[in-house]
C-alpha positions in Angstrom: -0.1 -0.1 -0.1 2.8 2.1 0.9 3.9 2.2 -2.9 0.3 3.2 -4.1 0.3 5.5 -1.8 3.4 7.2 -2.8 2.4 7.0 -6.7 -1.0 8.3 -5.8 0.6 11.5 -4.1 2.8 11.9 -7.5 0.1 11.5 -9.5 -1.9 14.2 -8.2 1.1 16.6 -8.4 1.7 15.7 -12.2 -2.0 16.4 -12.6 -2.3 19.4 -10.7 0.9 21.0 -12.9 -0.5 20.1 -15.9 -3.7 21.9 -15.1 -2.2 24.6 -13.9 -2.0 26.1 -17.0 -4.9 25.3 -18.7 -7.8 25.3 -16.0 -9.3 28.5 -17.0 -11.8 28.8 -14.0 -11.4 30.2 -10.3 -9.0 27.4 -9.0 -5.2 28.1 -8.9 -4.3 24.1 -9.0 -0.8 25.2 -8.0 -1.7 26.6 -4.9 -3.9 23.3 -4.2 -1.2 21.2 -4.9 0.9 22.8 -2.6 -2.1 22.3 0.3 -2.3 19.0 -0.7 1.4 18.7 -0.6 1.6 20.4 2.8 -1.2 18.2 4.2 0.9 15.0 3.2 4.4 16.1 4.8 1.9 16.2 8.2 1.6 19.9 8.5 -2.0 21.4 10.0 -4.1 22.9 7.4 -6.5 25.7 7.9 -9.8 25.4 7.5 -9.5 28.1 4.7 -7.0 25.8 3.1 -9.1 22.5 3.6 -11.7 24.2 2.0 -9.9 25.7 -1.1 -8.4 21.8 -1.6 -12.0 20.6 -1.6 -13.2 23.0 -3.9 -10.4 22.3 -6.1 -10.5 18.4 -5.8 -14.1 18.8 -7.1 -13.1 21.5 -10.2 -10.8 18.4 -10.8 -13.7 16.0 -10.6 -15.7 17.7 -13.1 -12.7 18.4 -15.6 -12.3 14.7 -15.4 -15.9 14.0 -16.2 -15.2 16.5 -19.4 -12.3 14.9 -20.3 -12.7 11.3 -19.3 -9.4 9.2 -19.9 -9.6 5.6 -21.2 -9.9 4.4 -17.8 -12.0 7.1 -16.2 -9.8 7.7 -13.2 -9.6 10.7 -11.1 -6.4 10.2 -9.4 -6.8 13.4 -7.3 -9.8 11.6 -6.0 -8.1 8.3 -5.5 -5.5 9.7 -3.5 -7.8 11.3 -1.0 -9.7 8.0 -0.6 -6.2 6.1 -0.3 -5.6 8.7 2.7 -9.2 7.9 4.5 -8.6 4.6 4.1 -5.1 4.9 5.7 -7.0 6.8 8.7 -9.3 3.7 9.2 -12.4 5.2 7.8 -14.8 2.9 6.1 -16.0 4.0 2.8 -19.0 4.0 1.4 -19.8 1.5 -1.4 -19.5 3.8 -4.2 -15.9 5.3 -3.0 -15.2 1.5 -2.1 -15.4 0.8 -5.8 -13.8 3.3 -7.2 -10.7 3.2 -4.5 -10.5 -0.6 -5.7 -10.9 0.3 -9.5 -8.1 2.9 -8.9 -5.9 0.3 -7.1 -6.4 -2.3 -9.8 -5.4 0.2 -12.8 -2.2 1.0 -10.9 -1.5 -3.0 -10.0 -2.0 -3.4 -13.6 0.3 -0.9 -14.7 3.2 -1.8 -12.5 3.2 -4.8 -13.9 2.9 -4.1 -17.5 4.7 -1.0 -17.6 2.3 1.6 -17.6 -1.4 2.4 -18.6 -2.8 5.4 -19.9 -3.7 7.9 -17.4 -1.6 6.3 -14.7 1.7 8.2 -15.4 3.5 5.0 -14.8 6.5 3.6 -17.0 9.6 5.3 -18.6 9.2 8.8 -19.9 7.6 8.2 -23.8 8.8 11.3 -25.8 12.4 12.9 -26.6 15.5 11.9 -27.1 18.3 9.7 -25.2 20.9 12.0 -25.7 20.9 15.8 -27.2 24.2 16.0 -27.9 25.1 18.7 -25.5 28.3 18.2 -23.1 28.0 18.8 -19.6 29.3 21.8 -18.2 31.9 20.0 -16.2 33.5 18.3 -19.5 33.2 21.2 -21.7 36.6 22.1 -20.5 37.8 25.2 -23.0 35.3 24.6 -25.5 32.6 26.8 -26.1 28.9 26.5 -26.1 26.8 29.6 -27.7 30.3 31.9 -27.2 30.7 30.6 -23.0 33.5 28.1 -22.3 33.3 25.1 -19.9 33.6 24.4 -16.2 31.3 25.1 -12.9 33.5 28.0 -12.4 34.6 29.4 -15.9 37.6 28.8 -17.6 37.6 25.2 -17.6 37.6 24.9 -13.6 35.1 22.8 -12.0 36.8 24.3 -8.4 36.4 27.8 -7.0 39.2 30.1 -7.5 41.7 29.9 -4.5 40.7 33.7 -2.8 37.1 32.6 -3.1 37.6 29.3 -1.6 39.4 30.8 1.1 36.6 33.4 1.3 34.1 30.3 1.4 36.4 28.6 4.2 36.0 31.9 6.5 32.4 31.8 6.3 32.1 28.4 6.9 34.1 29.1 9.8 31.0 31.0 11.4 28.4 28.2 11.2 27.7 26.7 14.7 24.8 25.0 16.5 22.4 28.6 17.5 19.8 29.0 19.8 16.5 30.3 18.4 17.5 34.3 18.6 20.7 32.9 16.8 23.3 33.2 19.9 25.9 30.3 20.0 24.6 27.5 22.0 25.7 23.7 22.7 22.2 22.7 22.3 21.6 25.0 19.6 20.8 24.2 15.5 22.2 24.5 12.0 19.5 25.1 9.5 19.4 23.6 5.8 16.9 24.8 3.8 15.9 23.7 0.5 15.0 26.5 -2.5 12.7 25.8 -5.6 10.2 24.4 -7.6 8.3 21.3 -7.6 11.6 19.1 -9.0 13.6 20.4 -6.1 11.1 19.6 -3.6 10.6 16.1 -5.1 14.2 15.8 -4.9 15.2 17.1 -1.8 12.3 15.4 0.4 14.0 11.9 -0.8 17.2 13.7 0.5 15.7 14.5 3.6 14.6 10.7 4.0 18.1 9.7 3.6 20.4 12.2 5.3 18.2 11.7 8.6 18.8 8.2 8.7 22.5 8.7 7.8 24.5 7.9 11.0 27.3 10.3 10.2 25.1 13.5 10.2 25.2 16.1 12.7 22.4 15.2 15.6 23.1 19.8 15.3 21.6 19.9 11.5 18.0 20.1 11.2 16.9 19.6 7.6 14.1 21.7 6.2 12.3 21.4 2.7 11.3 24.8 1.7 11.0 24.0 -2.4 7.3 23.8 -3.2 5.7 22.5 -6.5 4.7 25.1 -9.2 6.5 27.9 -7.2 9.3 28.6 -9.7 12.1 31.3 -9.5 9.8 34.2 -10.8 7.2 33.2 -8.1 9.8 33.5 -5.4 11.5 36.7 -6.9 7.8 38.1 -6.3 7.7 39.6 -2.5 9.0 38.5 0.5 5.4 38.3 1.8 3.9 36.2 -0.7 2.4 32.6 0.1 5.7 31.0 -0.7 7.3 33.0 1.8 4.6 32.0 4.4 4.8 28.4 3.2 8.5 28.3 4.5 7.6 29.9 7.6 5.3 27.5 8.3 7.7 24.7 7.4 10.3 26.1 9.8 8.1 26.1 12.7 6.9 22.6 12.1 10.6 21.5 11.9 11.1 23.4 15.4 13.8 26.3 13.9 13.5 30.0 13.8 15.6 32.5 10.8 18.3 32.9 13.2 19.1 28.9 12.9 19.1 28.8 9.1 22.7 29.2 8.0 22.7 26.8 4.8 20.9 27.2 1.3 20.5 24.4 -1.6 18.9 26.6 -4.2 18.0 24.7 -7.4 15.5 27.2 -9.5 14.3 27.3 -13.2 11.3 29.3 -14.6 8.2 28.2 -16.3 7.7 27.8 -19.7 11.3 29.8 -21.0 10.6 30.8 -25.1 13.8 33.4 -25.1 16.6 32.0 -26.9 20.3 31.9 -25.0 21.2 34.0 -22.9 17.8 35.8 -22.7 16.2 33.8 -20.7 19.4 32.1 -18.6 19.9 36.4 -18.1 16.3 36.3 -16.9 16.6 33.6 -14.3 20.0 35.1 -13.3 18.4 38.3 -11.9 15.3 36.4 -10.3 17.8 34.1 -8.5 19.9 37.5 -7.3 16.6 38.4 -5.8 15.9 35.3 -4.3 19.5 35.4 -2.5 18.5 39.1 -1.6 15.4 38.2 0.5 17.3 34.9 1.5 20.0 37.2 3.3 17.5 39.6 4.6 15.4 36.9 6.1 18.3 34.6 7.6 20.8 36.9 9.1 23.0 34.1 10.2 22.6 32.7 6.6 26.6 32.0 5.6 26.7 29.9 2.5 24.0 29.0 -0.8 24.6 26.0 -2.4 23.3 26.3 -6.0 22.7 23.5 -9.2 21.2 23.6 -12.2 18.3 21.5 -13.2 18.4 17.7 -14.5 18.3 16.6 -17.9 15.3 17.3 -20.0 15.4 16.0 -23.2 12.6 13.3 -22.7 10.0 16.5 -22.1 7.1 16.5 -23.4 5.5 19.5 -22.5 7.1 23.4 -22.7 7.1 23.4 -18.9 11.4 23.7 -19.0 12.7 21.2 -21.9 16.1 21.3 -23.6 18.0 23.6 -24.2 16.5 25.3 -21.5 17.7 22.9 -18.9 21.0 22.6 -20.0 21.4 26.6 -20.3 20.4 27.1 -17.0 23.6 26.1 -15.7 25.1 29.7 -16.7 22.4 31.4 -15.1 24.1 30.2 -11.9 27.5 29.9 -13.1 27.0 34.2 -14.1 25.6 34.5 -10.3 29.1 33.1 -8.9 31.1 34.4 -11.6 29.6 38.2 -10.7 30.0 37.7 -6.8 33.7 36.4 -7.5 34.1 39.8 -9.3 33.1 41.9 -6.4 29.4 42.7 -7.4 28.4 45.0 -4.6 24.6 43.7 -5.3 25.8 40.0 -4.5 28.6 41.1 -1.5 28.5 38.8 1.5 31.4 40.4 3.2 30.6 43.3 5.7 34.3 44.2 5.8 33.7 45.6 2.0 30.1 46.9 1.8 26.5 46.1 2.9 25.7 42.3 2.7 23.2 41.7 0.4 23.6 37.6 -0.3 25.2 34.4 1.6 28.4 33.5 -0.3 27.7 31.6 -3.4 29.1 28.2 -4.3 28.2 25.5 -6.5 26.1 22.1 -5.1 26.0 19.1 -7.2 25.9 19.6 -10.9 22.8 17.8 -11.9 22.9 17.6 -15.4 23.8 14.4 -18.1 23.2 14.3 -21.5 20.7 11.4 -21.4 21.9 8.0 -21.4 25.4 9.1 -22.1 27.7 8.5 -19.2 29.5 11.4 -17.7 33.0 10.9 -17.9 33.9 11.5 -13.9 31.1 9.6 -12.6 29.9 7.4 -15.4 25.8 9.2 -14.6 23.2 9.4 -16.3 19.5 9.9 -17.0 17.4 6.9 -18.4 13.7 7.0 -19.5 12.8 5.3 -16.2 14.1 8.1 -14.0 11.5 10.8 -15.6 7.5 10.5 -15.2 5.8 9.3 -18.2 3.3 11.9 -17.6 5.4 15.1 -18.9 9.2 13.8 -19.0 10.0 16.6 -17.3 9.5 15.5 -13.3 12.2 13.0 -11.6 10.6 9.8 -11.0 11.2 7.8 -7.8 14.6 6.3 -9.4 15.4 9.9 -10.4 14.5 11.6 -7.2 16.9 9.2 -5.6 19.7 9.9 -8.3 19.4 13.2 -7.3 18.9 12.8 -3.4 22.1 10.4 -3.3 24.3 13.2 -5.6 23.1 15.5 -2.8 23.8 13.7 0.1 27.3 12.4 -1.2 28.3 16.2 -2.3 27.5 16.7 1.4 29.5 14.0 3.1 32.4 14.5 0.5 32.9 17.9 -0.1 35.2 19.9 1.7 33.2 22.6 2.4 29.8 20.7 3.3 31.0 18.5 5.3 32.1 20.5 8.2 28.4 21.5 8.7 26.8 18.0 7.7 29.1 15.2 9.5 28.7 15.0 13.3 32.6 14.7 12.8 33.8 16.6 9.9 
């Protein structure tokens, strides 16, 4: 039943993502999806949000009736019925029959490689390779005028001066109490910031990390990333719903703003259409705004690790296909380069100017050219790693891959291991 439960949740999120673009009514399915996900994460949902979720599910049910699939299964309704069953509720004969039908379709899809309407099985569209070279392997070669290397110049490590500055900032990370004062009983909070892919991947990372015996007991991991909330949505206003949700999740985790000292940020924008570098410059500007908001909200934030998108060569929607996914890495690199060059808008050193951002470093690089193995670690993205529904969101295996990369990074990177490990 746990596998079905996870699948139903995922399907609800995928369906809501698709509907958000064409709902045409007065229901924001991105908001409904976020409420649903928060409830699944164990958060207390307000009466207003409960009512909104119910309204969205009714709207979705009406749409499903107007556009029935071959199996005519409303996976949001099926997910809600499953939750009620898990809570020990007795279903009506009608609901029980519907639930049994959904479970049977799921079981057939699991055995036979996927049924229409279940979004199971491997990604169906796109290509196994788009012929691009991972940024980490591009070296001194060129891509649309840009050279390779995470830090440019073919280099995948920060220049010595920036590495030294990072060590200085990392040395400030220590357990803090709720008021931000050093305390042996304090906490170090790691927060994720991003969109649907980010929360799907980071939630799995949190499960792995929280059970890792090498993790520091002082480290509290909080998934702040949210479905449907891309870079532009985060950058809108520090008072927007996305930031309110961050507050709620931190409260649930028992950490304060002054205890957040590390961030993992992975962002993109919805349906980019501009040519390179325009769309990447827009993403760069949005992330810069988010970094400003993060530093203002979390005064003890020392380091932000940035990652770019996973492979999108299997995408079947315009949500964020290739080459936008590949090119998002340049937005990350330009931000770090600007900080290294001394851009006052990204200053992290109070001795130099007003502090406007945390120190920026690359986190794990997640892109690989589909099934073509990366040279350094053999990493690939297969069709099984992406959802059949859109070829854009990671499947369970895709989430596992990112989670393992992030966990390995935290345990082996010379900067991250200082705050992640109990014994660095």
